[in-house]
N, C-alpha and C positions, 0 to 999 in steps of 0.2 A: 932278247927279241934281235933279229936280223931285218934289214930293210926289206919290206914287202911282206912281212909277216904280220898276221892277225892273231891276237889273244882274246879269247871269250873267256870272261870270268864267270863264276858261279853265281846264282841269283844274289845279289848283295843283301836281300832282306833275310837272307840264312844269318847274317850278322846282327844283333839286337841294336847296335851302335847305328845302323842305317837310319832307321826311323827316328832316332834321338837327335839326328843331325850332329853327331859327336865329331868334334875338331879333330882328334887323332885320327878317326877313320878316315875323314875327309882328307886329311894330309897322306894317309897310306895311299888311297886312291890317286890323289894328285902326283904321288911319287912315281908312277908308272908312266906318265905321259908329259909332253910338252905344251900340249893345247887341248882344252876341253869343249868338245861340240856337242850340245845337247839337242837331241832329236826326239825326245820323248815328251809330246805335248799331253799325253795321257796322264802323266805324272807331275806335270809342272806346277800344280797347285799345291804340291806337298814340299815343305821344307825339309828335305831328307839331305843326308851325305851325298849321295850320287846325284841330286838334282840342283842344290843350292850350296850345299857346304864345300864341294870340290872347286866351285868358282873363286873361292876366297885365295886359293893356293896357285890357279892356273889362269891364263887368258882364257875367257870363256865366249863362246858365240853360239849363234843357232845354227842349226842345220836346215836343210831345204823343207823338210816337212813343217817344222815349226814357222818358218818363213811363210809357208802356204797358210797355215792356220791363222796366223796373224794378218794376213792379207784379206782372207775370206770374213774371219769372225770379226777383224778389226776395222781395216779400211772400208771393205764392201758394205758393212753394216753401220759404219760411221755417217757415211753420206749416201744411203741406199737410194737406187734408182725407185721411183714411186709410180705405180701403188706398191706400197711395202706391206706384206702379209706374214703374220707370225702363226703357226701351227702348233699348239701344245697339247701334248698327250700325258699318258703315265698315270699313275695311281693317285697321287697327292698334289695338293696346292701348296703344302708346305715346303715341298722340295723346290718349289719354282716362283715362291713369293717375290724374291728379288729379281728374278728374270722378269716376271709379268710386270712389275712396277717400272723396271727399266724400258721394257718394251712399249708400254703406254705411252712413253715419252716420243716413241719414234714412229709406230706403226699406223696404217690406215685400217687394218681389220685385224682383230684376234679371233682366231677360230680355235675353240677348246673342244677336245674329244678326251677318249680314254676315262678312267676312273674319277678323275680330277671333275670331270664335267658335272657329275651328280651332286657334288658339294655345292656348285653354283645354282643348280635347279632346285635343291632342297632350301637353299637360301631364299629363294624366290617363292617358296611355299609349296612347291609341287611334290607329288607322291612318287618316291623313287624306290618303292619296295625295300628289299635287302640290299640294294646297290652300295658299293663302298662309298663312305662319306665321313669327313672330317668335321663332326659336330661342333668341335671347338673352334673352327675356322668359318662359321657361318657369317658371322659379322664381317669379317675380313673379306670373305667371297662377295658381299654386298658392297662394301667400300670399293673394291676393285672394279666392279661393275659401274659403281658410280663416276669413278675417276674416269673411267673409258668414256662414259657418257658425256661427261663435261668437256672431254676434249674432242668429242664428234668421231670417237673411233667405234667403229662396228663391232659388236661383241657377240660372236656367233656360237650359238651351243646346239647340241644334238636335238632333233626333232622327233626321231623315232629311235628305238634301240632293239638290239638282239638280246633278248633276255633269257634266263635259265633257272630252273628250280634250284639247281646246286652248282658251285664252282667246277664244273667238270665239262669235259666234251661229250658224255654220253647223256646228261642230264635231259630231263624235258625242256624244250625251248620253243620259242615264238617271238615274233615282232610286235611291238606295242609303242605307244606314243611315249615319249621321253617323259613327258609330264604326268603321265598316269600309269606307273609301273605297278603291277600287283604286288601286295605286301610279301608274298611268298617267292617272289622271283627277283633276280638281281641282273643287272646289266652288265654284259660282257663284251659287247661291240656295238659299233654304231650301225644303223639300219640303213636300208637301201634309199629311203627319202633324204636323209642325212648326208648320204654319199654324194648324192645328186646336188643336194644343196651346197655342200662344201665345195664342189666341182664349180659350180655356178659362181661362187663367191670368189674363187681363184682365177676366173676368167680375166685376163688382161693384166694380171701380176707382173711387175717387173724384178720384183726380188720377194723371195719366200724363204724364211727360215723354219724349219721343223724340228722339234724335240719331243720325244715320246710318242709311243704306239697308241693307236686309237681305239684298240681293244686287246683281249687277251691272245697274244699271237702264239703262246705256246700250245694252244688248242686250235686245232685246224678250222674248226666250225667258226671262230671268232677271230680269225685274221684277215677276214674279206676288208673291212673297211681301211685297215692300213695298207692293204695290197693295193685296193682300189685307188686311194689317194697318191700312193706312191705312182702308179701309172700315169695319173694325170700329171704330176710334177715331172715325169720322165719325158712327156710330150711337150712340156711348156717351154715357151722361149725366155723365161724369167732366169734370172741368177738364182739356183736353187742351193742352199744350204742345209746340210742334214747334221743336226747338232750331237752327233755321237750317240752313245747307249744303244737301247733296244731298238729305236727307230732306224739307226745305222744298220744294226745287225739284220732287221727284216729286209731292207734294201738291198743289202749284200746277198742275202739268201736268194731274193728274187731275180738277182743278175741285172739289177738296174743301176749298179753303182756308177758305171761309166755314163750314164745319162744325166746324171747330178752334176752341178758346177763343182760342189766340194761336199765331201763327207768327214766330217772331224772325227779324229781318232780319239778324242777325249770325250769321257762321261762327266764326271764331277768336274773336271778342268773347264770344259766347255761351258758348263752351267754358271760357274764362278766367273769366267771371263766375261760372258754376257751380262752378268750382275754389275759388271765394273770392278771387280775385286782384282788386287794386285796378285799375280802369281808368283811366288818365290823362285820357281825353276826358270822364270823368263825374266824377271827384274835384274836377277843377278848377272845377266848376260851383257857384254859390251856390245854386240851386234844384234840387235833385235828385227 
């Protein structure tokens, strides 16, 4: 290499030693450089040769993107401006148990949408039809709601749902109360009343973190909830942090990314960081 040149290596995962965090492979990567700058937050939760291993053999620092991620996911959420509201969506509670438990210690309100809402509703004894539900997590759902109540945190669930006879954009659909979904229907999005309810709950918020879509965004008919709440946040004066993954993708697609304070580039990394876990690709850096 000559001064001013850039070398782009082939995807390191083509080498099986990468995911094994193989020392020899890390040494090979380190031999190409004088300093290691990690700016890949989305893979920082993985202890691989190119994320953590190479830092054993070179001075290792963070790039500007990781610096921004740590500023918003760390500093801003460590001492958030109040009221602090978290919006959680996605399909499963099990993916976000650690995050929910951590947020219950900090937030003023917890707004739940997406498929995971129906496990909470089922745990309360409501009829959810054939909506997605983790039946082995019903006790956990009740426990989380009880913890929130004990701490005086408002736990907000959908009041109406856009349901369909099948998991399809073409299936017969209608709007029903979330506590009384017909047994041959499944919820695929939040309804209009819920959108208005969530909007009201977000009024006056100073910090909002959102992770996970509120409906099945891949179907046009069921992306309304996610889009409407994204528009509410786009107009908000709050510090708005979008926690990566599908919610980030939906906001990018809507062209609202520049209206948010921060959109995380991590999916799994963001969740693990919010849970308080140490990320190997960041812990190894001298300058965080």
